[in-house]
N, C-alpha and C positions, 0 to 999 in steps of 0.2 A: 611647498613641499620640500623637506630636507633632501640633501644629496643621497643619503642612505635610503630613505623611503622611496625616492625616485628610482634608485637602482633596484630595489626589491620589486617594485611594480614592473619595471622593464623585464626583470628575470621571470616573474610570474606570467606576464603576457607572452613572453617567448616560449614558455612551457606549453601554453595552450594553442600555439600557432604551428601549423605544419611548415611554415616558411623558415628559412635560415635565421638565426638570431641576429640582431643588429650588431654591427661592429663595435659600437660604444659599449655594449655589454661584454663582448668577448675581450675587449681591451682591459676590462677590470679583472678578468680571470688570470690565473697563473700562466705566464707566457712561456710554455715549454714546447710550443708547436703543436700541442694536442688539445687546445682549448675547445675547438669546435667539436672534435670527436667526443671529448668528455661531456660536453653539454648535451650532445645528441643521445649519448647513453643514458644520462640522467633523465632527459625528457622522455625517452622511450620507456624507461622503467616507471616513470610517473603515469604514463598512459596505460601501460600494461597492467600494473598493479591495481589501479583504480578500476580498470575494465574487468579484472578478475573478481574484484569485490562486487561489481555489478552482476557478473555471471553467477556468483554465489547467491545473490538476492533473487535472481530471475532464471532459475534453471529450466522452467517450462517454456518460457519465451525463447531461450536458447535452443531448446529441442525443437520448437515449432518452426523456427526460421533457419536453423543450422548454425554450426560453429563460425563459419566464415562471415556470414551476414551479421551474426551477433557481434563479432569483433569489430566490424565496420561501424555498426550502430553505437557500440560502446565507446569507440574512439571519438565519434562525433559528440556523444553525450558528455564525456569527460571534458572535452574542450569547451562545451557550452555551459556545463554545470559542474565545475570542479568542486571537490569536497570543501565544506565549510567547517567541519569538525575534525578533530584528530582521530577519533574512533570511526571506523567505516561500517559498523554494524548495521546502520540504517541509511547508508549511502545509496542514493538512487530514488529518493522520494518523488522526484519530478519525472522519472522515466516513463510512467504510464502516459502522462500528458505529452511528453516528448514523442512517444510512438504515435499518439493520436494526431499529431500535427504534420507527420511526414506523408506527403502525397504518394511516395513510393510504396507505402504500406496500405493504400486504400483498398486493395484487394483482400486484405486481412482485417476487416473492420472490428473483429472481436479481440484483436491482439492487445490493445490498450486495456481492455477490461480484464483480461486474464492477468495482465501485469498488476492490476490493482489488487487482485486476490493475493498475488505473491507478496506484494509490499505489506498488505494488511496482515498476512500470516506472520511475517517476520517482525512487524511492529508489535503485534500481540504477544509473540514469543518472548520478546525482550522487555516487555512492559513489567512494571511492578505488580506484585501479587495483591489481590483484593479478595475479601471474603465474599461469600454468597449471601443473598437474602435468606433469612431464616423464618420459620413459621412463627417464632416468638415475636419477631418484629412486626409481622402482619397482624398477629393476634392483638397487639397493643393498640391497634387502630379500631375504633368503633365501626361496625360493618356498614352503617348508614353513611359514614364519612369516607369510605374507601374511594368512591368515584371522584372525589375532589382532591385526592392525594396525588403527589408526584411519585411515580414509580421509575426509579433510575436504572437504566441498563448498565451492565457491567462496564467499567471504564476501558477495558481492552476491546470493546465491541466496535466493529466496523460494519457499516451497511453498504452493500454494493449491488446496484441494479444494472442489468444489461439487456439489450434487445436480443442477445444471442445466448445459446446454452453454454455459458462459460464454465459453469460448475462441471458439466460433463466433460468439456474439453480439458479442464484442469485435472480432473480425476484420471482421465484416460492417458495423460502424459506424466504421471507420477513415476512410471517405470520406463527405462530406456528400451525395453524389449516389447513394449506394447505397440500394436499396430491397429488399434481400434479406430474406426472412422466415425466421426460425429457429424450428423446432418445439422446444418444451421436452421433447417425448418423446424427443429424441435422447439424453437421459440425462446422467449425471454427467461431471464434468471433473476431471482431475488435472493440474495445471500446475506447471512450475518456470519461474521468471523470473530471469534473471541477465545480467550484462554481462561475459563472459569476455575480451573485448577492447574494441573501440571501440563496438560496437553492442549495445543491449539485445536479448536474445532471449527470446521467449515460446514455450515448448515444451510440448506435450501428451505426457504419458507414461502408461504403464500404472499400474494400481492398485498392483501389486507394486513397480514402480520408484519410485513416489512414496513409499511407506512405507519402502522401503529407504533412500532418500535422507534422509528425515526422521530415521530412526534414526541414520544416520551423522552428521547435523547435531548430534544430541544427544551425540555422542562414543562411541557404541557400536561395538564391533569389527565388522569385515566379516562374520564368521561369525554373530554374534548378530543383526546387522541382517538378514542373509538369512533366518535362522530366523524372525524376526518377520514379515518381508514374505511369506514363503512360506505362513504360516498364513492370511494374508488373500488371497493370490492364488497358488493352486497352480501356475499356468502361468508364474510368474515365473522367468526363467532369468538368474541373475546373470552367468554367463560371457558370454552374448550381450550383456547390458546393458553390461558393462564393456568388451567389445570395441568397442562403438560410442561409449561416452561417457567412458572413462577419461582420454583425452587431448584431449578436445574443449573443455575449459574448464569442464566441470561440477565438476571437482575441482582443488584447488590444492596440496594437501599430503598426504603419507602419513606416519604416525607409527608407529614400531615399538612393540610392547607393552613396557611398563616391566618 
């Protein structure tokens, strides 16, 4: 490793550590008697600005745990997962997993899944635009061959499942003046999040519909996706589901079997 590269690594490591920077680093800075103070200001700004970006990404998590607790978590996250890109629009993709691994948050088991909604919302919001599936595209496929086709969900679509009513929790915390209480006994959630046009949509779907869409995302044919979904949810009706969602932006392409 070159001397410059080693110095850069030492500087970056010191930014991520709460400990005083090593003397060999300070000795490389301008010796005006304020090297340590200048470094601490830079390090503090690095932590705070990236923590602010994380707060912008996860406003509901911040509201659920409070400003002070969020700042502590954000500082720990920034030190473990510093930004890898210049743009911070999607900084924090590992934050849901980070929350799930903290024993201190075991009393809030839904928190990581709510964070997954927030990241998916932002990711869909900043994704490239794609067209919707059209009736003309479907009409071009012979009806007897539809079951063997691949029906492709919209590229911005995220599937999120949780044991907890995370959709209700997320909705109830969209406003700072809301004091609605959500019972965890409401049960599991199956959500799809996408931006079919201008606005991001968060939709709650049935268990069967959720697994049907996930199988389609994996490139499985319509018939095989239905077979899998119906094993998990015997009430799932693909005809009803497709009549409601085939042209509403949930899907963007249909591919005939090779």
